[in-house]
N, C-alpha and C positions, 0 to 999 in steps of 0.2 A: 512191269521190268524197265529199269532207268539207264538207258544207253547215253554217254556222254560223246559227243563227234567233234573233233579238232582238225582243223585245216592243216598248214603246213607247221611242223611240228619245230624242225632247225636246232636241236637239240636242247630245248626251254623245257627240260621236262620238269625240274622244280620247280618253276611258273606254271605248269598246267595243272601238276598235281594240286598245288596249295591253291590255286584259282577255282576248283573243283572242291576241296575239302573245304572251303569259304563258303561255297553254294551248298554243300552237305549242312552244313550247320546254320545257314542263315536261311535257307528252305525248309530244314527239319526231313532231307531226301537222303535217301540212301544212292550212290550210282554203280551201278551192277558191271559195266564193262564202260572202256576208255578205248573207242576206235581213232587212230591216227590215219589222217589220207596222203602220208607221203612226205618226203625230205624229212625223214625221223631223225638221222644222222646216226645210228647205231656206231659210235665211234669208243673203240677203246685204249688207243695210243698213238704214239705220232706216226706208226707205219699206217694206219688206217687211214691217218688226214692226208696221207700221201695219196689214196686210192681213193678220194674222193672231188670230182670233179667241183674246184669253185676256186675263186682268185686266193692269192694267198694270204691276204689279207684276211680273208673270211673263214681262214681254215683253222678252226679253233674246237678243243676238244671238249666242251660244256660239258654237259651233268652226265651224259649217259653210263661213262667209263666208273662214275662209282655207284650207278647201280651195278654195272659188271663184277663190279669188283666183289659187293657185297656189301658196300659200305653205307648204302641206300640201300631200300626194298622201297619195290612200286607198292602205293597203298590201294592201287583198283587194277585188277587184271587188265592188261595193255595188249588189245590187239594191235597190228601196224603192216599196211602194204608199203611201197619201195616207191619214191618220188625220182629226181634227177640231183639229189643234192646226197648222196648216200655213199656210207663207207663200200663200195662194192664189192672189193675181197671177203669182208664178212658176210655181208648177203649173200655171193654167190656160195660161199658153202652150204648154206641154209634152202638153195633153190626151191628146194620141195617143201619151206615152212621148217618151222621151229623156235624154240626160244633162245632170244635173243642175250635173255636175264632173266631171272627170277620174276615170273608173273608177267613178262613180258615177250608176248608171241607176233612173229613173221610168218605173212602168209606164204611169202615164197615170190615165185614171179605170179606166179597163177594159183587162185588154192581155192575152195572151199571148206567152211570149218559149218559147228553147230555149237551153239552159244546157248544151254539151255532150254533147247528146239528151234531154238531162231537159226537158219540157213543164212550164211555169210558169203559171200564171195568177193574175191579181187583180184585186180589186175593192177601189181605192178609198173613203173617206169614211166614213161611219156612216148607218142608216138611221133616218127621221123620217117619219112617214107621211104628214104634211101636207108634205113636200116631192118626195115618191118618186116620182109621177107627173107631175111637170114636166118641160120641157124642161131643158137647160143654158143656161140664161138669167144667170144670174150673170156678170161681166163687170167689170174695174175701169172708173171708181171705185167702191168697197162702199160702201154703208150701213150701218147699223146691224143691218140684217133680211141682206141679203145676203154681208155679211162671211161669216155664219153657215151660209145656206142654202146656199153655193157647194163646201162639203164634205158634202151628204147626197147619199147614193147614188141614182140613177135609173133607173126602170124600164127606160128605152133599153139602159143597159149592162148590163144584168139581162137585158133579150133578145138582144144582140149576142152576151153569154156562152153563150145556150143555143141559138145556133147552133154553136158547136162541136163538131165530131165525133170519134169517135175517143178516145184515152186521153190523160187529164190526169195527170201526175204529182202535182203540188205545187199548191194554191191556197192563194190569201192572202186575208185580210180582216180590217178592222180591227178591227170588233164581231165578235159570236160567232154561230154561226149559230143560230135560234130555237132551243132546245129540247136545245142538244147538253149541258147541263149533267147530263140524265138519262140519259146513257149513259156516264159518269164516276161518281166518289163525291161523291153529292150531297149527302151528310151531312157530308164534310168541309167541303165548298166553305162551306155555310152554316155552320159552325164559326168557318171565317176570314171569312167576311164576311155576316153575321148579317141584313143591311139588305139582300141579293138575297131573301129568303124569301117576301115580298110579291109580286115578281114572279117566283119560281121554281112560286107555289103557282097564280097567274093565267096562266100559261102566258107572259107578254110580256118575258122576260128576252131579247135577243138579234132578229138581222136576219133574218124570215121570206124575205127573196131570197137572203139567203145559204146557211140551210136548204136553198131549194129548188134551188139550183144543188150541193151539196154533195149531193144524193140522185139529181140530174142527170148531171152530170161524173162521181161516183165516184171522185175522187181518192185516191191512196195516201196521201199528208198533206195537211190541213188545218191552217194554222198563222193564230192570231190575237195581239189583244192587248187593248188597250182597256180593262180593268176591272181591271188592275194586281193579278192573282194568275195563279201557275201552276196549271194545270187540265190534266190528261191525258184524254180520255175515246176509246172505242172505238166508233164506229158501223157494226153491220151493216147491210149493205145487204139488199134484198130478192132470194131467190135466183132466178137463172135468166135471168138478162139481165145483160150485160156495158155501161161506160160507153157503148161504141161501137155497142148494141144486138145485139151478139152474142148468141145463145141459147146459154147454156149447163147444165151438167148439173146436176138439182135439188139433187147432194150439194154442188156447188160455193158455197162462202164467201168474200162479197168483203167488207172492211173497209176503212174510210176512218180512220187516226190522226189523230187532232185533238191539240193543243196550243196552248193562250195560255197567253203569257209577261208579265210583271211588266213596269215600267219601271226603266230605268238607272238605280241606286241600291247601294250598298254593303250585301253580304249581303241582295239580292233576288233571285228568280229570273227573273233576265230574260236570258237566254244559254241555247241550246244547242245542241250540236253532233252533227250527225246525217250517220249514215254511208249513204250512198244508195247501193246496189249491186245497183239495178232494171237488167233486159236492156238499158233504150235509153240506159245511160250509154255514151258512145264513148271513144275510148281520147284521154288527153290529147295535147300542152295543150286544155283546155276552149275553147270559143270561146262566146260570146253572139252568137245568132242571130236574128233576124225568124221569127218563125211563118207559114207560108205560108197556112196556112189562117186564121188571125186578118187577115192583111190583104187578104184575098180577102173576108172579112166586113165588114170597114170598108168596100171598096167594094161589096159589094151592099145593103148598109144604108144609103148613104150618103143616097139619097134620102127617106127616113123620116126622117131628124131634121131637126129644126128646132130653133132657140136663141130663140125670143122668150119670154115669159113667161107661156105657155099650156098645157095638157095636152098631156101627149104621149099620141098614139092609137097604141095599138101593132098592128099592120094583123091583125085577126084571120084564125086559120088559114094564113097567112103561111110559108112556110120559107125562109129566105135561106143555108141549109146550102151552099157552094158544091160544086161538079160535083168531078170532077179534073179536066175540063176548065180550073174556074176555075183549082184549084189552077198546073196545068202554067203557064200563060197568066204570071201573076203570079211563081211564081219562074223561068221559064226567057225571057218574054218581058221583063216590066218588070226583074228585078230581075238578067237574063242569066246566071243559074246559080249566082248569088252572094247568099246571104242575112245573110251576118253585118253585124252592125249597125256600120254605119261609128263609129270612135272620135272625128270629127272634132268638136272643141267648143270653142267660141268665148264667151268674156264678152260678155252684151248688157246689164247694168248694171255700177253703178259698186260698189265695199268703200268699205270705212273708208278716210280721207284720199284720196280719188280724187275730181276733179271728177264732177259726176251727167252721165248719158248719157242722149241723148233716147232716149224709149221707142220702141225699133221694132215698125213695124207688125204683125208677124208673125215667131215667131221662126223663126231660120235651120234649124233641124231638122226643124219640123214643116213650114216651108215645102218643104224635101227630099222628106219622105216623102208628101206629098201630090201633091207634080209628078211624083216616079213612079209613084204609085199612078193619077195620073188624076183625081185627086177634088180637091174645094175644102176650103181651110183655113177652119174655122171660128174659130178660136181668135188672128182678128186683130185687133188696134185699128182702129178706123172713124174716129179724129181723135188728135188731141193730147190726151193727159189727164196728170194727177200720178195716182201709182197708190200711193194712199193714200186713209187711211179719215179723214173727218174728225168722228170717232164719237167721238174722245177714251177713255176706258177703256171698253172692251168686256167690261163686266160683266153679272152676272147677278143676280136678287133671290134666288134657289135656290143658288148660287154655295156652295160647300164650301171651306173652307180649305185650304190646304199646309203649314203651319209646320210640318206636323212632317215632310214630307219636306226642308223647308231644314235644320232641325237633322242628318238623315241624311247630309247630302250633306257634311258636315265630311270625313270621310273617303273614300275610292277606292281605296286601294294594291290590284293585284289579289292582293298575298300574302295578303290576307283572306279571297280567297275558296276554300271547302273545296273538294275533292278530292270529289265523288260519282260512281258506278257508274250512275247513271241510274235514271231509273221505266220501267216497260213496254216494257225493251227499248231507251229510249234510251241516247247512248253515255256523253255529257261533259254535267254538269250545274254550274251555280253554284248547288247549293243553299242556300236562306238555315240559319244553325245555330240559330234559335230555332224551328223549326216538325220537326213530325215527318213522317215519309216516306211520299210520297202516295201510297196503294194502289191499284191499278185494279181495280173488280170485275169480274167474268167477262161477258165481251159479251153483249147483249141487243138485240133488236128489237123493244122494246116497243109495243105499238099505242100512235103519239100523239094524244092525243086534246083537246090543246091545239090553239088555232087557229093556224094556219098563214095568216092573213088577211093580206096584204100593208096593211092598213090598221088593224091592229091598236095598240093603242099600246106607244110608244116606249120605247126600252131607260130601267131603270132607273141610278140616279147612286149611284157608289159612296160611303163616306165615310171620313174619315178617323180615325186610329188615337192615340188619346193614350199620347204620351210618358212614361212616368214621371217623375214632377213635382212636387214640393211646392205650386208655384205654378200653381193652377188659371185658368186665360184665361177673360177673360169672354164670354158665351155669351149670343146672341139666344136667347132665348125659343122661336123658331118650331123651332130647330137643337137644342133640348135635346136631344131621342130619339136624336138622329142621336151626339151628342158622349157619350151614357151607353153606347155600345157596344163593346167592347174591336174594333174593326175597324181595317184598315189604310187607310193615306190613298188619297184620289185626288184626279184633279181636278176642275174646276169644273164644272158642270152636265149637258156631254157629255160627263164623264170625260177 
């Protein structure tokens, strides 16, 4: 099984699919699944654009609406999680996951599915300590605050994922697990991104709940994006216990291979193809199926969820991990032995040139799933609304310019992407020509003294890199230190 992993999509589906088809033809391979690690931008129309937290000049429809309307068909089954640049109104309706277009599946706020026997989990959004303990209270119409907090990771989703038992093969998150940079070549990372140093030194780079899940679930692979740089790491887990709680011999070593990828731009390392050969891989053709344990967790935790603007109270000492009887009931009674995710897709919103449709109370896919599980659908509009934010330009005073990225977007010819044997055992890589090969140090499991509290400082933000130019742009005084660093470009305050 060959799985392609992509960093930040930013709506560039055409270029990503073209690059993968080029790799298939040139390498003589077939890619079975594409995984996108956030900032997917499933934007269907102008109303969706107004629900995406981004400066006005970066609010562009891009390519997704063509796949939503049926004008184009995704050539590869695509699975994605949410990031911090999303059409939040669209993804909110599919909070438990669902098809956003034919052959393109969203994992939801948090979720676990299976593809050809490979168990894939994901956590959407980014970590912000001031939102982490709140409920998922945001819903359209958004204001200038909720349009941002809508994509913040919540403790209730972290709790649900910690009820998962057994082996998870692949985990996805948009931002990095906190402290993962210490398990790769930190020196080289800081050469590329010197403005990360303060957060690295203060142990505040990344997401504490993501690192907690990495240690608990112990997946074979963990893929992320967000910081717009390729960075591999190898995390060695404590000896003696597997992710399923099974006691192992003291000489057994268990690792998680971490990889973060860049955004979709020419000559940037935004794609990686991984040859998955684990024992759980089934015979093809591969199918995308529900995970029975995850479905049982949605049922067992439903009564714990609340959707008002208050603090979510984690039940102290309560375990919601389903029993074997729960799994059998879900799979054989509720789903009648067939966990295949139905490919039924229907447009619920207009696209370009179409007459606007009335907002549906609840997305049909979410309604069907909740009815089958015999749970309520919390992602329903309780009244007729206009699904847009009347906030104009959703900007931030700490925003960093992306002008150098605009220059880099001039060309996207797949032939420009060099061939590379990969790093640390990865199979194929579209590595940039202007960078040295990233070397991975020997795996370590050094004592991590940094704070793992869920109330620690938020993730730092990336800075733009100056392209060679004789014309120096005018820079605000508060940002002059940022522009003096030879760093890569990145997005606005949440990257």
